DRENNULO-985455 format. One record per residue (C-alpha): residue number from 0; x, y, z. Coordinates in pm, 1 decimal. Example, Ala and Ser with C-alpha at 12.3 -4.5 7.8 and 13.67 -1.06 7.14 Angstrom:
2
(site 0 (1230.0 -450.0 780.0));
(site 1 (1367.0 -106.0 714.0));
//
This chain:
156
(site 0 (-981.7 -3109.4 3328.7));
(site 1 (-1356.4 -3083.2 3318.0));
(site 2 (-1589.4 -3194.7 3043.1));
(site 3 (-1757.8 -2855.4 3026.1));
(site 4 (-1666.2 -2633.4 2729.9));
(site 5 (-1470.3 -2321.6 2813.1));
(site 6 (-1665.0 -1997.9 2811.3));
(site 7 (-1515.0 -1717.6 2611.0));
(site 8 (-1568.6 -1351.5 2677.3));
(site 9 (-1757.8 -1144.9 2420.5));
(site 10 (-1535.4 -967.1 2168.4));
(site 11 (-1692.0 -625.3 2224.8));
(site 12 (-1664.3 -479.8 2573.8));
(site 13 (-1993.9 -428.9 2746.2));
(site 14 (-2055.4 -146.6 2988.8));
(site 15 (-2091.9 -277.7 3342.3));
(site 16 (-2400.5 -167.5 3531.7));
(site 17 (-2237.0 -232.5 3868.1));
(site 18 (-1886.7 -153.7 3988.7));
(site 19 (-1629.0 -415.3 3894.7));
(site 20 (-1458.1 -628.8 4154.7));
(site 21 (-1116.9 -514.3 4268.5));
(site 22 (-856.0 -628.4 4514.0));
(site 23 (-792.7 -440.1 4834.0));
(site 24 (-563.2 -142.2 4795.1));
(site 25 (-621.7 -100.5 4419.5));
(site 26 (-760.3 215.6 4273.8));
(site 27 (-1111.8 197.3 4129.1));
(site 28 (-1120.7 87.7 3766.6));
(site 29 (-1296.2 305.9 3513.5));
(site 30 (-1470.9 76.4 3264.8));
(site 31 (-1542.1 355.7 3018.3));
(site 32 (-1186.2 492.0 3007.7));
(site 33 (-1050.4 234.9 2763.9));
(site 34 (-1307.8 291.4 2486.5));
(site 35 (-1264.9 667.7 2521.1));
(site 36 (-887.3 636.6 2483.0));
(site 37 (-929.3 409.7 2182.5));
(site 38 (-1169.5 656.5 2020.1));
(site 39 (-925.8 944.2 2077.2));
(site 40 (-640.9 739.8 1931.4));
(site 41 (-847.6 655.3 1622.2));
(site 42 (-946.2 1019.9 1576.1));
(site 43 (-585.0 1135.0 1606.6));
(site 44 (-470.6 864.6 1365.8));
(site 45 (-740.3 964.3 1116.1));
(site 46 (-630.7 1329.0 1128.0));
(site 47 (-269.1 1237.9 1060.5));
(site 48 (-363.1 1021.8 762.0));
(site 49 (-580.8 1289.9 602.3));
(site 50 (-299.0 1543.1 573.0));
(site 51 (-50.4 1298.6 422.4));
(site 52 (35.2 1347.5 58.5));
(site 53 (-181.6 1655.0 -0.4));
(site 54 (84.2 1925.1 -21.8));
(site 55 (-10.7 2059.0 -361.9));
(site 56 (-351.3 1897.8 -401.8));
(site 57 (-667.4 2093.6 -343.9));
(site 58 (-944.4 1954.7 -130.7));
(site 59 (-1176.1 1746.2 -344.3));
(site 60 (-937.8 1743.3 -640.0));
(site 61 (-924.8 1414.7 -826.9));
(site 62 (-589.5 1242.9 -833.9));
(site 63 (-465.2 967.0 -1058.1));
(site 64 (-243.1 689.3 -930.2));
(site 65 (-86.7 388.2 -1094.6));
(site 66 (-218.4 176.2 -809.3));
(site 67 (-577.7 247.3 -910.8));
(site 68 (-513.7 204.4 -1284.9));
(site 69 (-625.7 -150.4 -1375.6));
(site 70 (-372.9 -225.7 -1649.8));
(site 71 (-80.6 -48.0 -1486.8));
(site 72 (-108.6 -219.4 -1149.1));
(site 73 (-133.7 -565.9 -1305.2));
(site 74 (153.5 -498.4 -1544.1));
(site 75 (376.3 -360.6 -1267.4));
(site 76 (316.3 -670.4 -1053.4));
(site 77 (413.3 -895.3 -1343.9));
(site 78 (712.8 -680.9 -1434.0));
(site 79 (847.9 -680.2 -1077.6));
(site 80 (821.7 -1057.8 -1058.7));
(site 81 (1003.8 -1110.6 -1386.7));
(site 82 (1270.1 -853.5 -1296.5));
(site 83 (1348.5 -1025.8 -968.9));
(site 84 (1346.5 -1372.2 -1124.0));
(site 85 (1570.9 -1277.1 -1415.4));
(site 86 (1815.1 -1096.1 -1185.3));
(site 87 (1830.0 -1397.5 -954.9));
(site 88 (1869.4 -1662.3 -1226.1));
(site 89 (2119.8 -1468.4 -1436.8));
(site 90 (2343.5 -1394.9 -1139.6));
(site 91 (2317.5 -1751.1 -1009.5));
(site 92 (2413.5 -1892.2 -1350.4));
(site 93 (2707.5 -1656.1 -1397.4));
(site 94 (2832.5 -1720.2 -1043.8));
(site 95 (2801.5 -2097.1 -1095.4));
(site 96 (3000.9 -2076.3 -1418.7));
(site 97 (3272.7 -1880.3 -1233.2));
(site 98 (3300.1 -2159.2 -968.8));
(site 99 (3190.0 -1933.5 -682.6));
(site 100 (3122.3 -2115.4 -350.9));
(site 101 (2755.2 -2205.0 -296.2));
(site 102 (2696.3 -1968.9 -1.5));
(site 103 (2838.5 -1674.2 -193.9));
(site 104 (2645.5 -1776.6 -505.4));
(site 105 (2317.7 -1775.7 -311.7));
(site 106 (2392.6 -1440.1 -149.6));
(site 107 (2482.6 -1278.5 -481.7));
(site 108 (2175.7 -1424.1 -650.2));
(site 109 (1941.7 -1300.2 -375.7));
(site 110 (2088.1 -950.4 -384.6));
(site 111 (2071.2 -941.5 -763.6));
(site 112 (1709.6 -1059.4 -745.8));
(site 113 (1621.6 -772.3 -514.3));
(site 114 (1807.7 -528.1 -737.6));
(site 115 (1628.9 -665.4 -1046.8));
(site 116 (1293.8 -627.6 -868.8));
(site 117 (1364.9 -263.0 -784.3));
(site 118 (1501.5 -174.5 -1128.5));
(site 119 (1204.8 -338.8 -1301.2));
(site 120 (961.2 -156.2 -1073.2));
(site 121 (1129.7 179.7 -1138.6));
(site 122 (1134.7 129.2 -1517.1));
(site 123 (770.6 21.5 -1511.4));
(site 124 (661.5 322.7 -1308.6));
(site 125 (843.9 563.1 -1540.9));
(site 126 (686.3 402.2 -1849.2));
(site 127 (334.5 379.5 -1703.8));
(site 128 (338.2 739.4 -1583.9));
(site 129 (400.5 849.7 -1940.6));
(site 130 (129.1 614.3 -2071.8));
(site 131 (-131.7 730.0 -1819.5));
(site 132 (-55.7 1096.9 -1885.1));
(site 133 (-89.2 1039.4 -2260.3));
(site 134 (-423.6 862.4 -2206.4));
(site 135 (-547.9 1149.3 -1990.5));
(site 136 (-435.7 1407.0 -2244.9));
(site 137 (-611.0 1218.0 -2528.4));
(site 138 (-937.0 1191.4 -2331.7));
(site 139 (-919.8 1558.0 -2238.8));
(site 140 (-871.4 1658.0 -2602.5));
(site 141 (-1164.2 1435.8 -2706.1));
(site 142 (-1378.6 1597.8 -2440.5));
(site 143 (-1275.3 1948.6 -2545.9));
(site 144 (-1330.5 1867.2 -2915.5));
(site 145 (-1692.5 1770.3 -2838.3));
(site 146 (-1759.3 2096.3 -2651.5));
(site 147 (-1887.9 2366.9 -2891.1));
(site 148 (-1740.9 2647.0 -2677.1));
(site 149 (-1389.1 2534.1 -2768.9));
(site 150 (-1446.8 2461.2 -3136.7));
(site 151 (-1148.0 2565.8 -3344.7));
(site 152 (-923.8 2644.9 -3045.9));
(site 153 (-744.8 2311.1 -3021.2));
(site 154 (-379.0 2296.5 -3109.0));
(site 155 (-302.1 1993.4 -3320.7));
//
């Protein structure tokens, strides 16, 4: 062990100005091949990601998601937590009262917690989709009501 600190290599690869050292019998190493492959992989990955989820959507069309809605995303996180916790505790209590062995009690409680989490998430998504659509419809009607071209054409 020496008292000198270890030298670390830079995180970004630098382009060598001279050929790299190689053992006898090895093929020459291309220093620029790795960054080119990485760039091609990133470009291919980016192309795959762009086409995902845009079956019916036009290019440039605005989409609404519950993930980007501030109240919905926070409420869904809270709801999922409570759903899982209630499912776990209720099943654990009922299994304990029925004198179920501890290992089985824990397994049932964990599975019921997962099921409660999923059911709570599903119910929350269904409810928040309806809420967000109603909010969008109300804002659209307010916007149309302010436009003089559509005066008197609104169905109420």
